C-alpha positions in Angstrom: -22.6 11.7 55.1 -22.4 8.3 56.9 -26.1 8.5 57.7 -28.8 8.5 55.1 -32.5 8.2 54.8 -33.2 5.0 52.9 -36.9 5.8 52.7 -38.9 8.7 54.2 -39.2 6.8 57.5 -36.0 4.7 57.7 -32.5 6.0 58.3 -29.2 4.0 58.4 -26.1 5.1 60.2 -22.7 3.6 59.6 -19.1 4.7 60.6 -17.1 6.3 57.8 -14.5 4.1 56.2 -11.8 6.3 54.6 -9.7 3.3 53.5 -11.4 0.9 51.1 -10.4 -2.8 51.0 -8.3 -2.1 47.9 -6.5 0.6 49.8 -5.9 -1.9 52.7 -4.0 -4.2 50.3 -2.0 -1.3 48.9 -1.0 -0.1 52.4 0.2 -3.6 53.4 2.0 -4.1 50.2 3.6 -0.6 50.4 4.7 -1.2 53.9 6.2 -4.6 53.1 8.1 -3.0 50.1 9.2 -0.1 52.3 10.6 -2.5 55.0 12.1 -4.9 52.4 14.4 -2.2 50.8 16.7 -1.7 53.8 16.6 -5.5 54.6 17.8 -6.3 51.1 21.1 -4.7 51.9 21.5 -7.1 54.9 21.0 -10.3 52.9 23.8 -12.7 53.7 24.6 -11.2 57.1 23.6 -12.1 60.6 22.1 -8.6 61.0 19.2 -9.6 58.7 18.0 -12.3 61.2 18.1 -9.7 64.0 16.0 -7.1 62.1 13.6 -9.5 60.3 11.5 -10.4 63.4 11.0 -6.7 64.2 10.0 -5.9 60.6 7.6 -8.7 60.5 6.2 -7.8 63.9 5.6 -4.2 62.6 3.9 -5.6 59.5 1.7 -7.9 61.6 0.8 -5.0 64.0 -0.2 -2.8 61.0 -2.3 -5.7 59.6 -4.0 -6.3 63.0 -4.7 -2.6 63.5 -6.3 -2.1 60.1 -8.4 -5.3 60.4 -9.6 -4.1 63.9 -10.5 -0.8 62.4 -12.6 -2.5 59.7 -14.3 -4.7 62.3 -15.2 -1.8 64.5 -16.6 -0.1 61.4 -19.3 -2.8 61.1 -21.6 -1.0 63.5 -25.1 -0.4 62.0 -27.8 1.8 63.6 -31.2 1.8 62.0 -33.9 4.4 63.0 -37.4 3.7 61.9 -40.4 5.9 62.2 -43.6 3.9 61.7 -46.8 5.8 62.4 -46.6 6.8 66.1 -43.6 4.6 66.9 -39.9 5.3 66.7 -37.5 2.4 66.9 -33.7 2.5 67.1 -31.9 -0.7 66.5 -28.1 -1.0 66.9 -26.1 -4.0 65.6 -22.6 -4.2 67.1 -19.6 -5.7 65.2 -20.0 -8.9 67.2 -23.5 -9.4 65.9 -25.3 -8.4 69.1 -28.4 -6.4 68.5 -30.0 -3.9 70.8 -33.3 -2.2 70.2 -35.2 0.7 71.8 -38.6 2.1 70.9 -40.8 4.9 72.0 -43.9 6.8 70.9 -42.9 9.7 68.6 -45.0 12.1 70.6 -42.7 11.6 73.7 -39.3 11.3 72.0 -37.0 14.2 72.8 -33.8 14.6 70.8 -30.9 16.2 72.8 -27.6 17.6 71.5 -25.1 17.6 74.4 -22.6 20.1 72.9 -20.1 19.4 75.7 -20.0 17.0 78.6 -20.7 13.9 76.6 -18.2 11.3 75.5 -17.8 13.2 72.2 -18.7 16.8 71.3 -22.3 17.2 70.1 -23.3 13.9 71.6 -26.8 13.1 70.3 -29.3 11.2 72.5 -32.9 10.2 72.2 -35.0 10.3 75.4 -38.3 8.5 76.0 -39.9 5.7 77.8 -37.7 6.5 80.8 -34.5 5.8 78.9 -31.9 7.8 77.1 -30.0 6.2 74.2 -27.2 7.5 72.1 -27.4 7.7 68.3 -24.5 8.3 65.9 -21.7 8.7 68.4 -19.3 7.4 65.8 -20.2 10.2 63.3 -17.7 13.1 62.8 -18.0 16.3 64.8 -19.5 18.1 61.8 -22.1 15.3 61.0 -23.6 15.1 64.5 -25.1 18.6 64.5 -26.5 18.0 61.0 -28.0 14.7 62.3 -29.5 16.5 65.3 -31.2 19.1 63.0 -32.4 16.4 60.6 -33.8 14.3 63.5 -35.6 17.3 65.0 -37.2 18.1 61.6 -38.3 14.5 60.9 -39.7 14.0 64.4 -41.6 17.3 64.1 -43.1 16.1 60.8 -44.0 12.7 62.3 -45.9 14.1 65.3 -49.6 14.7 64.9 
């Protein structure tokens, strides 16, 4: 699960990272070795200089894509239930923080099975606003999150 309850009233949600940093280095090194083998046969010919920029561009594109994926994975959502108040705080990869709060009595958790940006799109409604939670979770994790949130909110209500 890429969401977990840190304490009984605080949950953190983060995107799943299937490739650890050590794996990132292995992928880059493996790709470099894979591209270098055919280029080694071209050493001493003019063809090497024609192929080398494309090989390096492919390596740079792979590096950029993996780094971008890691950066996008720095999203953090924190849900806190403190007494009668529920607060959802989202920190984006660029460091921007957005916060939403509502009385637990009025919060409604909704599972949009279809019609949302992703299947089983989970939203919290209250205070005249609707906010998403856990849109980056997998399709299997979102229904589990929905059930878990419903249960926790039912327990938090007087």
